[in-house]
N, C-alpha and C positions, 0 to 999 in steps of 0.2 A: 504494499500500499504506499503511495506517494503522500508523505505527510504535507508536502507544500500544496499539493492539489486539494487535500482536505481543508487546510487552512484558507486557501483562496476561496473554495466553495462557501465555507462558513463566513468569510468576510463579506462575500457578495449577498449573502442572506440577511445580513444586518441591515436594518433600515437606517441609512445615514440621515442625519437630520438636515432638513431643507432650510433655505434662508428664511422662509416664512415661520417654520417651526422655531428656529432659533431667536428670531426677533420677538415673537409673540410669548415665548416661554422663558427661555435662558436669558436673553438680554434684559427682559423685564425684571427678573429675579437679581441679576447683576446690578441693574440700577437702584433696586430697593436696598441691596447690601450697601452700595457707595453712600446712598442717602443716610442710612442708619449709622454708618461710620463718619459722618459729616465731611464726605469728600465732595458733596455737591452743594455749593453755596449760591450759585448764580447760573444763568443759561450758558456761559462759556464752559463751566465746569461740566455741566450736563453733555454738552456737545463732545467735549474731550472724552468723557467716559464711554460715550456711545460710539465714537470714532475708534477708540482703542478696542473695545470688545468686538466690533464688526471687522476690523482689520485682522485681529487675532483669528476669528472664525473663517474669514475668506482666504486666509493664507494657505489653508488645507485644501482649497478647492482646485480642480484641474483647469477651469476656466480663469481666465484673469479678469479682475474687477478693479475699478477705480472708486475710491470713496472721496467725495468733494464736499467742501464746506462752502457755503454761500455761492454756489455755481449759478451762472446766469443762463436761464434757458429762454432764448429769443424766439419770437414768433407766436408767443402765447401770452396774451394780456388778460388783466383783470382790473375791475374797478376798485379803487382805493380811496379812502378819506384822508385829506391832508389840508390842515388850516381851515377847516370848516368847509371845504369844497371837495366834491368828487372828481377825480380824473382817472383816465384809463392809462395804466402802466403799459410799457412797450415790451415788458419781459416778466418772468417769474423767477425768483431766487429762493429755492428751498434752503433750509438750514443745512441739512445734510442730503446728498444724493449718491446713490449707488449706481454705478454704470458698468456694463461689461465692455471690455476692451476687445474690439474685433481682431481677427487673426491678420487682416490687412490693414496696415497703417493708412491706407487711402480711404478706408470707411470711417464714418463718424461713430463716436461712442454710442452704445445702445443703452439708454436710461432705463433702469429697472425700478427703483424704489426711492421715494423722497420722503424726507422726514421734516416736520415742523416741531419746534420745541418751545416750551414754556416752563419757567420756574417761577415760584412765589416764596417770599421770605416767611419762615415760621412765625415771624413776629406779627404778620398781618393777621388780624382778628376776624376778618370777614372772608367768606368763600369767593371763589373767582366768579366773575360774572360773564358767562360765555356768550352772551348777546352783545358784549361790548365789541367795538371795531377791532381792537387789538387781537382779539381771539377769531373774530368772523373773518378778518383778512386772511388768516392762516388756512382756515376752513375752505374759503374760495380758492386759495392757491392750489390746495391738494386736489379739490373737486375739479377745477379746470384742467389740471394736468391729467387727471385720470380720464375725464370724459373726452379729451382731445387725444387720448392714447399716447401721451408723451412719456408716461410711466406705466407699470403694471400694477403697482401698489403704492399707497400713501399710508403714513403713520403719523399720529399726533401724540406726542409724549408731554405730559404735564407732570412736573414734580411739585408736590404740594403737601405740606405737613399740617395735619390737623387731628387732634385727639378724638374728635367727634365725627367728622365727615369721612365716610369710608370710600374706597376706591369704586364700589359698586354704585354708590350714590352719586359720585362724581361722574361716572360714565353716563348715567342717566340725565344728569344735568347737561352734558354736552350734546347728547342725542337730542333732547328736548330743544336746545338752543338752536341747532342746526335745522330741526323741523320747523320751528317758528319763523326763522329767517327766510328759508326757502318758501315757505308758504306765502309770507308777506310780499316776496319778490314776485312770486307767480300772480298773486292777486293785483299787484302793481302793474305788471306787463298786460294783464288781462284787460283791466279797466282803461289803461292807455291806448291799446289797440282798438277797444270798443268806441272810445271817444273819437279817435282818428277816423274811424269808419263812419260814424255819425256826421262828422264834419264834411267828409267827402260825399 
């Protein structure tokens, strides 16, 4: 019996963790540990932690990946508010972007996963308001990248310390905020188009 063949067969039968599995499970646990050990105090700390763990995980992959921070994705715009006025941006810049490096250097990077990050100081006594523009802009960025098929998946990481608010409760708040905003946008566009039709 060839022991090398047995080992190879056994290795192939093991379900290797996918990138999605790693991000949604192992990476989340790593960030929890870093937060518990006071390694994350602001958004840049969170960005550094996620970058480090992603790079460690992807270094074992056969395909080559590039991890970028504040990478500019041109040709995809979103509306954002600045100084009380709404304006349309000419690009989207995720906090972290994972892209596959093609075998041919003549081909562009293939963007896979985008991250938006937010942290809040433990000293803040109130829960995050996810209907606020600072959060909504991040939601719109990920949603636009996904709907325009510029990425395959988007993740929103919020690091927030509170002895009373649970992660489950926070997730519900985020989902509710997204639902409210998109419902209002739908109604606004509906009545706008209706009024324009009446004028014509």
